[in-house]
mmJSON file of the N, C-alpha and C atoms, coordinates in Angstrom:
{"data_MODEL":{"atom_site":{
"group_PDB":["ATOM","ATOM","ATOM","ATOM","ATOM","ATOM","ATOM","ATOM","ATOM","ATOM","ATOM","ATOM","ATOM","ATOM","ATOM","ATOM","ATOM","ATOM","ATOM","ATOM","ATOM","ATOM","ATOM","ATOM","ATOM","ATOM","ATOM","ATOM","ATOM","ATOM","ATOM","ATOM","ATOM","ATOM","ATOM","ATOM","ATOM","ATOM","ATOM","ATOM","ATOM","ATOM","ATOM","ATOM","ATOM","ATOM","ATOM","ATOM","ATOM","ATOM","ATOM","ATOM","ATOM","ATOM","ATOM","ATOM","ATOM","ATOM","ATOM","ATOM","ATOM","ATOM","ATOM","ATOM","ATOM","ATOM","ATOM","ATOM","ATOM","ATOM","ATOM","ATOM","ATOM","ATOM","ATOM","ATOM","ATOM","ATOM","ATOM","ATOM","ATOM","ATOM","ATOM","ATOM","ATOM","ATOM","ATOM","ATOM","ATOM","ATOM","ATOM","ATOM","ATOM","ATOM","ATOM","ATOM","ATOM","ATOM","ATOM","ATOM","ATOM","ATOM","ATOM","ATOM","ATOM","ATOM","ATOM","ATOM","ATOM","ATOM","ATOM","ATOM","ATOM","ATOM","ATOM","ATOM","ATOM","ATOM","ATOM","ATOM","ATOM","ATOM","ATOM","ATOM","ATOM","ATOM","ATOM","ATOM","ATOM","ATOM","ATOM","ATOM","ATOM","ATOM","ATOM","ATOM","ATOM","ATOM","ATOM","ATOM","ATOM","ATOM","ATOM","ATOM","ATOM","ATOM","ATOM","ATOM","ATOM","ATOM","ATOM","ATOM","ATOM","ATOM","ATOM","ATOM","ATOM","ATOM","ATOM","ATOM","ATOM","ATOM","ATOM","ATOM","ATOM","ATOM","ATOM","ATOM","ATOM","ATOM","ATOM","ATOM","ATOM","ATOM","ATOM","ATOM","ATOM","ATOM","ATOM","ATOM","ATOM","ATOM","ATOM","ATOM","ATOM","ATOM","ATOM","ATOM","ATOM","ATOM","ATOM","ATOM","ATOM","ATOM","ATOM","ATOM","ATOM","ATOM","ATOM","ATOM","ATOM","ATOM","ATOM","ATOM","ATOM","ATOM","ATOM","ATOM","ATOM","ATOM","ATOM","ATOM","ATOM","ATOM","ATOM","ATOM","ATOM","ATOM","ATOM","ATOM","ATOM","ATOM","ATOM","ATOM","ATOM","ATOM","ATOM","ATOM","ATOM","ATOM","ATOM","ATOM","ATOM","ATOM","ATOM","ATOM","ATOM"],
"id":[1,2,3,4,5,6,7,8,9,10,11,12,13,14,15,16,17,18,19,20,21,22,23,24,25,26,27,28,29,30,31,32,33,34,35,36,37,38,39,40,41,42,43,44,45,46,47,48,49,50,51,52,53,54,55,56,57,58,59,60,61,62,63,64,65,66,67,68,69,70,71,72,73,74,75,76,77,78,79,80,81,82,83,84,85,86,87,88,89,90,91,92,93,94,95,96,97,98,99,100,101,102,103,104,105,106,107,108,109,110,111,112,113,114,115,116,117,118,119,120,121,122,123,124,125,126,127,128,129,130,131,132,133,134,135,136,137,138,139,140,141,142,143,144,145,146,147,148,149,150,151,152,153,154,155,156,157,158,159,160,161,162,163,164,165,166,167,168,169,170,171,172,173,174,175,176,177,178,179,180,181,182,183,184,185,186,187,188,189,190,191,192,193,194,195,196,197,198,199,200,201,202,203,204,205,206,207,208,209,210,211,212,213,214,215,216,217,218,219,220,221,222,223,224,225,226,227,228,229,230,231,232,233,234,235,236,237],
"type_symbol":["N","C","C","N","C","C","N","C","C","N","C","C","N","C","C","N","C","C","N","C","C","N","C","C","N","C","C","N","C","C","N","C","C","N","C","C","N","C","C","N","C","C","N","C","C","N","C","C","N","C","C","N","C","C","N","C","C","N","C","C","N","C","C","N","C","C","N","C","C","N","C","C","N","C","C","N","C","C","N","C","C","N","C","C","N","C","C","N","C","C","N","C","C","N","C","C","N","C","C","N","C","C","N","C","C","N","C","C","N","C","C","N","C","C","N","C","C","N","C","C","N","C","C","N","C","C","N","C","C","N","C","C","N","C","C","N","C","C","N","C","C","N","C","C","N","C","C","N","C","C","N","C","C","N","C","C","N","C","C","N","C","C","N","C","C","N","C","C","N","C","C","N","C","C","N","C","C","N","C","C","N","C","C","N","C","C","N","C","C","N","C","C","N","C","C","N","C","C","N","C","C","N","C","C","N","C","C","N","C","C","N","C","C","N","C","C","N","C","C","N","C","C","N","C","C","N","C","C","N","C","C","N","C","C","N","C","C"],
"label_atom_id":["N","CA","C","N","CA","C","N","CA","C","N","CA","C","N","CA","C","N","CA","C","N","CA","C","N","CA","C","N","CA","C","N","CA","C","N","CA","C","N","CA","C","N","CA","C","N","CA","C","N","CA","C","N","CA","C","N","CA","C","N","CA","C","N","CA","C","N","CA","C","N","CA","C","N","CA","C","N","CA","C","N","CA","C","N","CA","C","N","CA","C","N","CA","C","N","CA","C","N","CA","C","N","CA","C","N","CA","C","N","CA","C","N","CA","C","N","CA","C","N","CA","C","N","CA","C","N","CA","C","N","CA","C","N","CA","C","N","CA","C","N","CA","C","N","CA","C","N","CA","C","N","CA","C","N","CA","C","N","CA","C","N","CA","C","N","CA","C","N","CA","C","N","CA","C","N","CA","C","N","CA","C","N","CA","C","N","CA","C","N","CA","C","N","CA","C","N","CA","C","N","CA","C","N","CA","C","N","CA","C","N","CA","C","N","CA","C","N","CA","C","N","CA","C","N","CA","C","N","CA","C","N","CA","C","N","CA","C","N","CA","C","N","CA","C","N","CA","C","N","CA","C","N","CA","C","N","CA","C","N","CA","C","N","CA","C","N","CA","C","N","CA","C","N","CA","C"],
"label_alt_id":[null,null,null,null,null,null,null,null,null,null,null,null,null,null,null,null,null,null,null,null,null,null,null,null,null,null,null,null,null,null,null,null,null,null,null,null,null,null,null,null,null,null,null,null,null,null,null,null,null,null,null,null,null,null,null,null,null,null,null,null,null,null,null,null,null,null,null,null,null,null,null,null,null,null,null,null,null,null,null,null,null,null,null,null,null,null,null,null,null,null,null,null,null,null,null,null,null,null,null,null,null,null,null,null,null,null,null,null,null,null,null,null,null,null,null,null,null,null,null,null,null,null,null,null,null,null,null,null,null,null,null,null,null,null,null,null,null,null,null,null,null,null,null,null,null,null,null,null,null,null,null,null,null,null,null,null,null,null,null,null,null,null,null,null,null,null,null,null,null,null,null,null,null,null,null,null,null,null,null,null,null,null,null,null,null,null,null,null,null,null,null,null,null,null,null,null,null,null,null,null,null,null,null,null,null,null,null,null,null,null,null,null,null,null,null,null,null,null,null,null,null,null,null,null,null,null,null,null,null,null,null,null,null,null,null,null,null],
"label_comp_id":["MET","MET","MET","GLY","GLY","GLY","LEU","LEU","LEU","GLU","GLU","GLU","GLN","GLN","GLN","THR","THR","THR","VAL","VAL","VAL","ILE","ILE","ILE","ASP","ASP","ASP","GLY","GLY","GLY","ILE","ILE","ILE","VAL","VAL","VAL","SER","SER","SER","GLY","GLY","GLY","MET","MET","MET","ARG","ARG","ARG","GLU","GLU","GLU","PHE","PHE","PHE","GLU","GLU","GLU","THR","THR","THR","GLY","GLY","GLY","ASN","ASN","ASN","ILE","ILE","ILE","PHE","PHE","PHE","VAL","VAL","VAL","GLN","GLN","GLN","ILE","ILE","ILE","SER","SER","SER","ALA","ALA","ALA","PRO","PRO","PRO","ILE","ILE","ILE","SER","SER","SER","GLN","GLN","GLN","GLY","GLY","GLY","SER","SER","SER","SER","SER","SER","GLY","GLY","GLY","GLY","GLY","GLY","PRO","PRO","PRO","VAL","VAL","VAL","LEU","LEU","LEU","ASN","ASN","ASN","LEU","LEU","LEU","LYS","LYS","LYS","GLY","GLY","GLY","GLU","GLU","GLU","VAL","VAL","VAL","ILE","ILE","ILE","GLY","GLY","GLY","VAL","VAL","VAL","SER","SER","SER","THR","THR","THR","LEU","LEU","LEU","MET","MET","MET","LEU","LEU","LEU","LYS","LYS","LYS","GLU","GLU","GLU","GLY","GLY","GLY","GLN","GLN","GLN","ASN","ASN","ASN","LEU","LEU","LEU","ASN","ASN","ASN","PHE","PHE","PHE","ALA","ALA","ALA","VAL","VAL","VAL","SER","SER","SER","SER","SER","SER","LYS","LYS","LYS","HIS","HIS","HIS","ILE","ILE","ILE","ASP","ASP","ASP","GLU","GLU","GLU","LEU","LEU","LEU","LEU","LEU","LEU","LYS","LYS","LYS","LYS","LYS","LYS","GLN","GLN","GLN","SER","SER","SER","TYR","TYR","TYR"],
"label_asym_id":["A","A","A","A","A","A","A","A","A","A","A","A","A","A","A","A","A","A","A","A","A","A","A","A","A","A","A","A","A","A","A","A","A","A","A","A","A","A","A","A","A","A","A","A","A","A","A","A","A","A","A","A","A","A","A","A","A","A","A","A","A","A","A","A","A","A","A","A","A","A","A","A","A","A","A","A","A","A","A","A","A","A","A","A","A","A","A","A","A","A","A","A","A","A","A","A","A","A","A","A","A","A","A","A","A","A","A","A","A","A","A","A","A","A","A","A","A","A","A","A","A","A","A","A","A","A","A","A","A","A","A","A","A","A","A","A","A","A","A","A","A","A","A","A","A","A","A","A","A","A","A","A","A","A","A","A","A","A","A","A","A","A","A","A","A","A","A","A","A","A","A","A","A","A","A","A","A","A","A","A","A","A","A","A","A","A","A","A","A","A","A","A","A","A","A","A","A","A","A","A","A","A","A","A","A","A","A","A","A","A","A","A","A","A","A","A","A","A","A","A","A","A","A","A","A","A","A","A","A","A","A","A","A","A","A","A","A"],
"label_entity_id":["1","1","1","1","1","1","1","1","1","1","1","1","1","1","1","1","1","1","1","1","1","1","1","1","1","1","1","1","1","1","1","1","1","1","1","1","1","1","1","1","1","1","1","1","1","1","1","1","1","1","1","1","1","1","1","1","1","1","1","1","1","1","1","1","1","1","1","1","1","1","1","1","1","1","1","1","1","1","1","1","1","1","1","1","1","1","1","1","1","1","1","1","1","1","1","1","1","1","1","1","1","1","1","1","1","1","1","1","1","1","1","1","1","1","1","1","1","1","1","1","1","1","1","1","1","1","1","1","1","1","1","1","1","1","1","1","1","1","1","1","1","1","1","1","1","1","1","1","1","1","1","1","1","1","1","1","1","1","1","1","1","1","1","1","1","1","1","1","1","1","1","1","1","1","1","1","1","1","1","1","1","1","1","1","1","1","1","1","1","1","1","1","1","1","1","1","1","1","1","1","1","1","1","1","1","1","1","1","1","1","1","1","1","1","1","1","1","1","1","1","1","1","1","1","1","1","1","1","1","1","1","1","1","1","1","1","1"],
"label_seq_id":[1,1,1,2,2,2,3,3,3,4,4,4,5,5,5,6,6,6,7,7,7,8,8,8,9,9,9,10,10,10,11,11,11,12,12,12,13,13,13,14,14,14,15,15,15,16,16,16,17,17,17,18,18,18,19,19,19,20,20,20,21,21,21,22,22,22,23,23,23,24,24,24,25,25,25,26,26,26,27,27,27,28,28,28,29,29,29,30,30,30,31,31,31,32,32,32,33,33,33,34,34,34,35,35,35,36,36,36,37,37,37,38,38,38,39,39,39,40,40,40,41,41,41,42,42,42,43,43,43,44,44,44,45,45,45,46,46,46,47,47,47,48,48,48,49,49,49,50,50,50,51,51,51,52,52,52,53,53,53,54,54,54,55,55,55,56,56,56,57,57,57,58,58,58,59,59,59,60,60,60,61,61,61,62,62,62,63,63,63,64,64,64,65,65,65,66,66,66,67,67,67,68,68,68,69,69,69,70,70,70,71,71,71,72,72,72,73,73,73,74,74,74,75,75,75,76,76,76,77,77,77,78,78,78,79,79,79],
"pdbx_PDB_ins_code":[null,null,null,null,null,null,null,null,null,null,null,null,null,null,null,null,null,null,null,null,null,null,null,null,null,null,null,null,null,null,null,null,null,null,null,null,null,null,null,null,null,null,null,null,null,null,null,null,null,null,null,null,null,null,null,null,null,null,null,null,null,null,null,null,null,null,null,null,null,null,null,null,null,null,null,null,null,null,null,null,null,null,null,null,null,null,null,null,null,null,null,null,null,null,null,null,null,null,null,null,null,null,null,null,null,null,null,null,null,null,null,null,null,null,null,null,null,null,null,null,null,null,null,null,null,null,null,null,null,null,null,null,null,null,null,null,null,null,null,null,null,null,null,null,null,null,null,null,null,null,null,null,null,null,null,null,null,null,null,null,null,null,null,null,null,null,null,null,null,null,null,null,null,null,null,null,null,null,null,null,null,null,null,null,null,null,null,null,null,null,null,null,null,null,null,null,null,null,null,null,null,null,null,null,null,null,null,null,null,null,null,null,null,null,null,null,null,null,null,null,null,null,null,null,null,null,null,null,null,null,null,null,null,null,null,null,null],
"Cartn_x":[-73.49,-73.161,-72.046,-71.652,-70.615,-69.217,-69.0,-67.695,-66.975,-67.142,-66.51,-64.993,-64.317,-62.858,-62.221,-62.873,-62.335,-61.538,-60.392,-59.542,-59.496,-59.65,-59.592,-58.585,-57.731,-56.776,-57.384,-56.805,-57.273,-56.343,-56.637,-55.824,-56.717,-56.1,-56.792,-56.675,-57.817,-57.837,-57.841,-58.286,-58.317,-59.211,-59.223,-60.097,-61.158,-62.424,-63.527,-64.449,-64.829,-65.782,-67.13,-68.154,-69.504,-70.241,-71.418,-72.229,-72.524,-72.51,-72.778,-71.611,-70.469,-69.273,-68.408,-68.898,-68.133,-67.081,-65.906,-64.819,-64.74,-64.696,-64.62,-63.337,-62.864,-61.714,-62.258,-61.833,-62.252,-61.306,-61.866,-61.064,-61.456,-60.497,-60.797,-61.338,-61.185,-61.724,-63.244,-63.821,-65.269,-66.063,-67.189,-68.144,-69.45,-69.962,-71.239,-72.279,-73.524,-74.59,-74.33,-74.384,-74.174,-72.737,-71.797,-70.396,-69.889,-70.731,-70.279,-70.073,-69.268,-68.983,-67.683,-67.019,-65.736,-64.604,-63.536,-62.409,-61.628,-61.091,-60.162,-58.801,-57.848,-56.54,-55.441,-54.395,-53.214,-52.245,-51.076,-50.118,-49.577,-49.707,-49.259,-50.342,-51.532,-52.638,-53.43,-53.184,-53.901,-55.207,-56.249,-57.545,-57.499,-57.756,-57.791,-59.218,-60.149,-61.534,-62.44,-63.721,-64.732,-65.507,-65.549,-66.251,-67.709,-68.193,-69.489,-70.436,-69.989,-70.934,-70.249,-71.085,-70.635,-71.616,-71.12,-71.984,-72.233,-73.471,-73.83,-73.573,-73.363,-73.212,-71.908,-70.955,-69.675,-69.066,-67.916,-67.222,-66.183,-66.086,-65.12,-65.231,-66.428,-66.654,-67.107,-66.136,-66.379,-65.749,-66.411,-65.968,-65.994,-65.099,-65.023,-65.032,-65.672,-65.587,-64.186,-63.492,-62.131,-62.126,-61.086,-60.989,-60.866,-60.312,-60.223,-61.623,-62.513,-63.889,-64.605,-64.399,-65.023,-64.525,-63.218,-62.649,-63.292,-63.487,-64.139,-65.564,-66.291,-67.659,-67.686,-66.747,-66.695,-66.373,-65.496,-65.16,-66.369,-67.214,-68.427,-69.431,-69.404,-70.368,-69.92,-68.63,-68.153,-68.739,-68.984,-69.627,-68.636],
"Cartn_y":[15.611,15.851,14.924,13.963,13.032,13.617,14.628,15.276,14.993,13.797,13.435,13.479,13.632,13.639,14.734,15.882,17.039,17.872,18.375,19.191,20.607,21.589,22.995,23.671,24.522,25.231,26.511,27.019,28.25,28.644,29.756,30.219,30.453,30.384,30.757,32.271,32.939,34.397,34.918,34.112,34.543,33.665,33.994,33.324,34.34,33.953,34.887,34.336,35.208,34.826,35.451,34.619,35.08,35.388,35.966,36.349,35.167,33.966,32.769,32.426,33.06,32.752,31.696,31.092,30.074,30.727,30.114,30.619,29.765,30.437,29.768,30.171,29.29,29.566,30.166,31.386,31.988,31.502,30.983,30.413,31.031,31.02,31.555,30.48,29.213,28.133,28.257,28.206,28.392,27.239,27.599,26.613,26.888,25.895,26.062,25.19,25.417,24.628,23.153,22.392,20.955,20.517,21.461,21.057,21.231,21.672,21.788,20.394,20.326,19.039,18.413,19.024,18.51,18.976,18.197,18.589,19.75,20.603,21.657,21.196,21.071,20.496,21.54,21.346,22.187,21.538,22.136,21.601,20.226,19.848,18.525,17.471,17.89,16.959,16.733,17.55,17.433,18.216,17.666,18.342,19.473,20.708,21.861,22.361,21.81,22.216,21.473,21.805,21.22,22.371,22.409,23.492,23.509,24.712,24.821,25.783,27.006,28.004,29.07,29.785,30.943,32.068,33.278,34.431,35.04,35.201,35.722,37.218,37.89,39.339,39.82,38.943,39.353,38.245,38.543,37.547,36.819,35.532,34.69,34.787,34.862,34.81,33.402,32.511,31.089,30.686,29.78,29.455,27.958,27.552,26.162,26.134,25.139,24.906,24.349,24.904,24.446,23.021,22.284,20.908,20.88,21.929,22.013,22.037,22.815,22.89,21.546,20.914,19.611,18.588,18.625,17.705,17.903,19.175,19.464,18.917,19.076,18.551,17.04,16.378,14.916,14.414,15.123,14.728,14.841,15.839,16.01,14.892,14.363,13.341,11.93,11.752,10.398,9.906,8.623,8.033,7.251],
"Cartn_z":[58.661,57.265,56.785,57.628,57.216,57.26,58.07,58.131,59.446,59.971,61.22,61.067,62.203,62.295,61.451,61.38,60.685,61.677,61.251,62.102,61.547,62.446,62.063,62.971,62.395,63.238,63.779,64.824,65.434,66.56,67.185,68.308,69.524,70.681,71.907,72.021,72.046,72.101,73.525,74.463,75.85,76.691,77.969,78.919,79.309,79.234,79.493,80.572,81.491,82.531,82.201,82.15,81.862,83.159,83.042,84.202,85.127,84.583,85.385,86.307,86.086,86.857,86.208,85.141,84.431,83.54,83.495,82.661,81.404,80.267,78.97,78.255,77.394,76.544,75.251,74.918,73.65,72.565,71.473,70.393,69.055,68.125,66.795,65.861,66.222,65.388,65.339,64.156,64.04,64.646,65.232,65.737,65.013,64.336,63.652,64.344,64.001,64.608,64.369,65.422,65.32,65.516,65.589,65.749,67.168,68.075,69.454,70.041,71.067,71.697,71.248,70.283,69.818,70.709,70.793,71.645,71.037,71.913,71.518,72.022,71.108,71.422,71.374,72.191,72.076,71.09,70.901,69.926,70.298,71.567,72.012,71.84,71.373,71.214,72.487,73.51,74.776,74.692,75.286,75.286,76.299,75.831,76.74,76.945,76.169,76.311,75.352,75.44,74.564,73.936,72.6,71.908,72.345,72.642,73.286,72.616,72.405,71.919,71.087,70.338,69.578,69.829,69.813,69.971,68.593,68.241,66.928,66.813,67.969,67.978,67.335,67.088,66.516,65.69,65.12,64.309,65.161,64.965,65.673,67.189,67.69,69.131,69.471,69.549,69.76,71.088,71.797,73.141,73.407,74.307,74.747,76.265,76.826,78.266,78.519,79.503,79.77,80.305,79.988,80.468,81.99,82.581,84.047,84.659,84.077,84.58,84.392,83.26,82.998,84.012,84.299,85.28,86.654,87.042,88.331,88.37,87.27,87.21,87.317,86.643,86.688,88.089,88.789,90.157,91.072,90.838,91.642,91.361,90.132,89.732,90.11,90.401,90.689,92.011,92.075,93.239,94.062],
"occupancy":[1.0,1.0,1.0,1.0,1.0,1.0,1.0,1.0,1.0,1.0,1.0,1.0,1.0,1.0,1.0,1.0,1.0,1.0,1.0,1.0,1.0,1.0,1.0,1.0,1.0,1.0,1.0,1.0,1.0,1.0,1.0,1.0,1.0,1.0,1.0,1.0,1.0,1.0,1.0,1.0,1.0,1.0,1.0,1.0,1.0,1.0,1.0,1.0,1.0,1.0,1.0,1.0,1.0,1.0,1.0,1.0,1.0,1.0,1.0,1.0,1.0,1.0,1.0,1.0,1.0,1.0,1.0,1.0,1.0,1.0,1.0,1.0,1.0,1.0,1.0,1.0,1.0,1.0,1.0,1.0,1.0,1.0,1.0,1.0,1.0,1.0,1.0,1.0,1.0,1.0,1.0,1.0,1.0,1.0,1.0,1.0,1.0,1.0,1.0,1.0,1.0,1.0,1.0,1.0,1.0,1.0,1.0,1.0,1.0,1.0,1.0,1.0,1.0,1.0,1.0,1.0,1.0,1.0,1.0,1.0,1.0,1.0,1.0,1.0,1.0,1.0,1.0,1.0,1.0,1.0,1.0,1.0,1.0,1.0,1.0,1.0,1.0,1.0,1.0,1.0,1.0,1.0,1.0,1.0,1.0,1.0,1.0,1.0,1.0,1.0,1.0,1.0,1.0,1.0,1.0,1.0,1.0,1.0,1.0,1.0,1.0,1.0,1.0,1.0,1.0,1.0,1.0,1.0,1.0,1.0,1.0,1.0,1.0,1.0,1.0,1.0,1.0,1.0,1.0,1.0,1.0,1.0,1.0,1.0,1.0,1.0,1.0,1.0,1.0,1.0,1.0,1.0,1.0,1.0,1.0,1.0,1.0,1.0,1.0,1.0,1.0,1.0,1.0,1.0,1.0,1.0,1.0,1.0,1.0,1.0,1.0,1.0,1.0,1.0,1.0,1.0,1.0,1.0,1.0,1.0,1.0,1.0,1.0,1.0,1.0,1.0,1.0,1.0,1.0,1.0,1.0,1.0,1.0,1.0,1.0,1.0,1.0],
"B_iso_or_equiv":[0.0,0.0,0.0,0.0,0.0,0.0,0.0,0.0,0.0,0.0,0.0,0.0,0.0,0.0,0.0,0.0,0.0,0.0,0.0,0.0,0.0,0.0,0.0,0.0,0.0,0.0,0.0,0.0,0.0,0.0,0.0,0.0,0.0,0.0,0.0,0.0,0.0,0.0,0.0,0.0,0.0,0.0,0.0,0.0,0.0,0.0,0.0,0.0,0.0,0.0,0.0,0.0,0.0,0.0,0.0,0.0,0.0,0.0,0.0,0.0,0.0,0.0,0.0,0.0,0.0,0.0,0.0,0.0,0.0,0.0,0.0,0.0,0.0,0.0,0.0,0.0,0.0,0.0,0.0,0.0,0.0,0.0,0.0,0.0,0.0,0.0,0.0,0.0,0.0,0.0,0.0,0.0,0.0,0.0,0.0,0.0,0.0,0.0,0.0,0.0,0.0,0.0,0.0,0.0,0.0,0.0,0.0,0.0,0.0,0.0,0.0,0.0,0.0,0.0,0.0,0.0,0.0,0.0,0.0,0.0,0.0,0.0,0.0,0.0,0.0,0.0,0.0,0.0,0.0,0.0,0.0,0.0,0.0,0.0,0.0,0.0,0.0,0.0,0.0,0.0,0.0,0.0,0.0,0.0,0.0,0.0,0.0,0.0,0.0,0.0,0.0,0.0,0.0,0.0,0.0,0.0,0.0,0.0,0.0,0.0,0.0,0.0,0.0,0.0,0.0,0.0,0.0,0.0,0.0,0.0,0.0,0.0,0.0,0.0,0.0,0.0,0.0,0.0,0.0,0.0,0.0,0.0,0.0,0.0,0.0,0.0,0.0,0.0,0.0,0.0,0.0,0.0,0.0,0.0,0.0,0.0,0.0,0.0,0.0,0.0,0.0,0.0,0.0,0.0,0.0,0.0,0.0,0.0,0.0,0.0,0.0,0.0,0.0,0.0,0.0,0.0,0.0,0.0,0.0,0.0,0.0,0.0,0.0,0.0,0.0,0.0,0.0,0.0,0.0,0.0,0.0,0.0,0.0,0.0,0.0,0.0,0.0],
"pdbx_formal_charge":[null,null,null,null,null,null,null,null,null,null,null,null,null,null,null,null,null,null,null,null,null,null,null,null,null,null,null,null,null,null,null,null,null,null,null,null,null,null,null,null,null,null,null,null,null,null,null,null,null,null,null,null,null,null,null,null,null,null,null,null,null,null,null,null,null,null,null,null,null,null,null,null,null,null,null,null,null,null,null,null,null,null,null,null,null,null,null,null,null,null,null,null,null,null,null,null,null,null,null,null,null,null,null,null,null,null,null,null,null,null,null,null,null,null,null,null,null,null,null,null,null,null,null,null,null,null,null,null,null,null,null,null,null,null,null,null,null,null,null,null,null,null,null,null,null,null,null,null,null,null,null,null,null,null,null,null,null,null,null,null,null,null,null,null,null,null,null,null,null,null,null,null,null,null,null,null,null,null,null,null,null,null,null,null,null,null,null,null,null,null,null,null,null,null,null,null,null,null,null,null,null,null,null,null,null,null,null,null,null,null,null,null,null,null,null,null,null,null,null,null,null,null,null,null,null,null,null,null,null,null,null,null,null,null,null,null,null],
"auth_seq_id":[1,1,1,2,2,2,3,3,3,4,4,4,5,5,5,6,6,6,7,7,7,8,8,8,9,9,9,10,10,10,11,11,11,12,12,12,13,13,13,14,14,14,15,15,15,16,16,16,17,17,17,18,18,18,19,19,19,20,20,20,21,21,21,22,22,22,23,23,23,24,24,24,25,25,25,26,26,26,27,27,27,28,28,28,29,29,29,30,30,30,31,31,31,32,32,32,33,33,33,34,34,34,35,35,35,36,36,36,37,37,37,38,38,38,39,39,39,40,40,40,41,41,41,42,42,42,43,43,43,44,44,44,45,45,45,46,46,46,47,47,47,48,48,48,49,49,49,50,50,50,51,51,51,52,52,52,53,53,53,54,54,54,55,55,55,56,56,56,57,57,57,58,58,58,59,59,59,60,60,60,61,61,61,62,62,62,63,63,63,64,64,64,65,65,65,66,66,66,67,67,67,68,68,68,69,69,69,70,70,70,71,71,71,72,72,72,73,73,73,74,74,74,75,75,75,76,76,76,77,77,77,78,78,78,79,79,79],
"auth_comp_id":["MET","MET","MET","GLY","GLY","GLY","LEU","LEU","LEU","GLU","GLU","GLU","GLN","GLN","GLN","THR","THR","THR","VAL","VAL","VAL","ILE","ILE","ILE","ASP","ASP","ASP","GLY","GLY","GLY","ILE","ILE","ILE","VAL","VAL","VAL","SER","SER","SER","GLY","GLY","GLY","MET","MET","MET","ARG","ARG","ARG","GLU","GLU","GLU","PHE","PHE","PHE","GLU","GLU","GLU","THR","THR","THR","GLY","GLY","GLY","ASN","ASN","ASN","ILE","ILE","ILE","PHE","PHE","PHE","VAL","VAL","VAL","GLN","GLN","GLN","ILE","ILE","ILE","SER","SER","SER","ALA","ALA","ALA","PRO","PRO","PRO","ILE","ILE","ILE","SER","SER","SER","GLN","GLN","GLN","GLY","GLY","GLY","SER","SER","SER","SER","SER","SER","GLY","GLY","GLY","GLY","GLY","GLY","PRO","PRO","PRO","VAL","VAL","VAL","LEU","LEU","LEU","ASN","ASN","ASN","LEU","LEU","LEU","LYS","LYS","LYS","GLY","GLY","GLY","GLU","GLU","GLU","VAL","VAL","VAL","ILE","ILE","ILE","GLY","GLY","GLY","VAL","VAL","VAL","SER","SER","SER","THR","THR","THR","LEU","LEU","LEU","MET","MET","MET","LEU","LEU","LEU","LYS","LYS","LYS","GLU","GLU","GLU","GLY","GLY","GLY","GLN","GLN","GLN","ASN","ASN","ASN","LEU","LEU","LEU","ASN","ASN","ASN","PHE","PHE","PHE","ALA","ALA","ALA","VAL","VAL","VAL","SER","SER","SER","SER","SER","SER","LYS","LYS","LYS","HIS","HIS","HIS","ILE","ILE","ILE","ASP","ASP","ASP","GLU","GLU","GLU","LEU","LEU","LEU","LEU","LEU","LEU","LYS","LYS","LYS","LYS","LYS","LYS","GLN","GLN","GLN","SER","SER","SER","TYR","TYR","TYR"],
"auth_asym_id":["A","A","A","A","A","A","A","A","A","A","A","A","A","A","A","A","A","A","A","A","A","A","A","A","A","A","A","A","A","A","A","A","A","A","A","A","A","A","A","A","A","A","A","A","A","A","A","A","A","A","A","A","A","A","A","A","A","A","A","A","A","A","A","A","A","A","A","A","A","A","A","A","A","A","A","A","A","A","A","A","A","A","A","A","A","A","A","A","A","A","A","A","A","A","A","A","A","A","A","A","A","A","A","A","A","A","A","A","A","A","A","A","A","A","A","A","A","A","A","A","A","A","A","A","A","A","A","A","A","A","A","A","A","A","A","A","A","A","A","A","A","A","A","A","A","A","A","A","A","A","A","A","A","A","A","A","A","A","A","A","A","A","A","A","A","A","A","A","A","A","A","A","A","A","A","A","A","A","A","A","A","A","A","A","A","A","A","A","A","A","A","A","A","A","A","A","A","A","A","A","A","A","A","A","A","A","A","A","A","A","A","A","A","A","A","A","A","A","A","A","A","A","A","A","A","A","A","A","A","A","A","A","A","A","A","A","A"],
"auth_atom_id":["N","CA","C","N","CA","C","N","CA","C","N","CA","C","N","CA","C","N","CA","C","N","CA","C","N","CA","C","N","CA","C","N","CA","C","N","CA","C","N","CA","C","N","CA","C","N","CA","C","N","CA","C","N","CA","C","N","CA","C","N","CA","C","N","CA","C","N","CA","C","N","CA","C","N","CA","C","N","CA","C","N","CA","C","N","CA","C","N","CA","C","N","CA","C","N","CA","C","N","CA","C","N","CA","C","N","CA","C","N","CA","C","N","CA","C","N","CA","C","N","CA","C","N","CA","C","N","CA","C","N","CA","C","N","CA","C","N","CA","C","N","CA","C","N","CA","C","N","CA","C","N","CA","C","N","CA","C","N","CA","C","N","CA","C","N","CA","C","N","CA","C","N","CA","C","N","CA","C","N","CA","C","N","CA","C","N","CA","C","N","CA","C","N","CA","C","N","CA","C","N","CA","C","N","CA","C","N","CA","C","N","CA","C","N","CA","C","N","CA","C","N","CA","C","N","CA","C","N","CA","C","N","CA","C","N","CA","C","N","CA","C","N","CA","C","N","CA","C","N","CA","C","N","CA","C","N","CA","C","N","CA","C","N","CA","C","N","CA","C","N","CA","C","N","CA","C"],
"pdbx_PDB_model_num":[1,1,1,1,1,1,1,1,1,1,1,1,1,1,1,1,1,1,1,1,1,1,1,1,1,1,1,1,1,1,1,1,1,1,1,1,1,1,1,1,1,1,1,1,1,1,1,1,1,1,1,1,1,1,1,1,1,1,1,1,1,1,1,1,1,1,1,1,1,1,1,1,1,1,1,1,1,1,1,1,1,1,1,1,1,1,1,1,1,1,1,1,1,1,1,1,1,1,1,1,1,1,1,1,1,1,1,1,1,1,1,1,1,1,1,1,1,1,1,1,1,1,1,1,1,1,1,1,1,1,1,1,1,1,1,1,1,1,1,1,1,1,1,1,1,1,1,1,1,1,1,1,1,1,1,1,1,1,1,1,1,1,1,1,1,1,1,1,1,1,1,1,1,1,1,1,1,1,1,1,1,1,1,1,1,1,1,1,1,1,1,1,1,1,1,1,1,1,1,1,1,1,1,1,1,1,1,1,1,1,1,1,1,1,1,1,1,1,1,1,1,1,1,1,1,1,1,1,1,1,1,1,1,1,1,1,1]
}}}
């Protein structure tokens, strides 16, 4: 939609573990269809996660994969 480089504020609501065993960062910043994959930043501008999914069953149930988990995956993929 031509809205690249848009910044939205929000808070980290908690860390949640799903049935898969993966831990996600719950955030209040909205995630809409097509906006997943954006970085989630702390106040220092450091990436703490990547916006991933929202649950339609409630309001503001938005989640990001933690940067720690992404780092672990990248280490497994390195050759």
